[in-house]
C-alpha positions, 0 to 999 in steps of 0.5 A: 738551171736558169742562167749560164755562168762563165764556166758553163759557157766555157764547158759548152764551147769546149765540148762543141769543139771536141765532144770527146774530151775526157772530164779531166781534160775538160775540167783543166781547160775550164779551170775547175776540178773534175767533180764540179766539172762533171756535175756541171756537164750533167746539169747542162745535159739535163737542162737540155743545153747539151742535146747529144754527142755526135761524130762528124763524118768526112763525107769524101772518105765514104764516097760522098763527094757532092753536098747540095743545098736544095730548097723545096717549094711546096705546092700548098703550105697547109699543116697536113700537106707540110707534115706529109712532106716532112714525113717523106723527107725523114725517110730519105738517108741522102738528106742529112739536114732539113730546115723548115724555112721562112721566105721563098721556099718551104724546106732547105735540105742538105743532100749528100751524093756520090757525084753530080750524075747520082745527085741529078738522078736522085733529084729527078726521081726522088726529090721532085716526086715528094708529096706536095713539091712544086719546085726545087732549087739547088746550090752546090757546096764548093768548099768549107 
């Protein structure tokens, strides 16, 4: 699958909005019959356009009221030191997203926490002590 046509784009748009659509619902929304729609979805999955299906969890409902964006500055940006930092970050469940970034900083993290006190303890005990961390800068989500 080299190029996407309008049906493929519509399928991706619909699934991104609601990954739990049945094939029949999806087919109806994009204007295809069920069998061709199913084949297109499988082709999009096999070609890597669809990497997976995920549940979006309401963090407030599970007691995680704080969403913080944390920029970690590395002491040294060498391959080995950066990999050590990445490996340590992957093991921390409070970090729900991690991006290796350009510009100021090395990593941009999304961190969830119960409250500000819990986040503060986490930042002082865990984040600042990650391998190769020189500094961290935090911003908090005020809404979505």
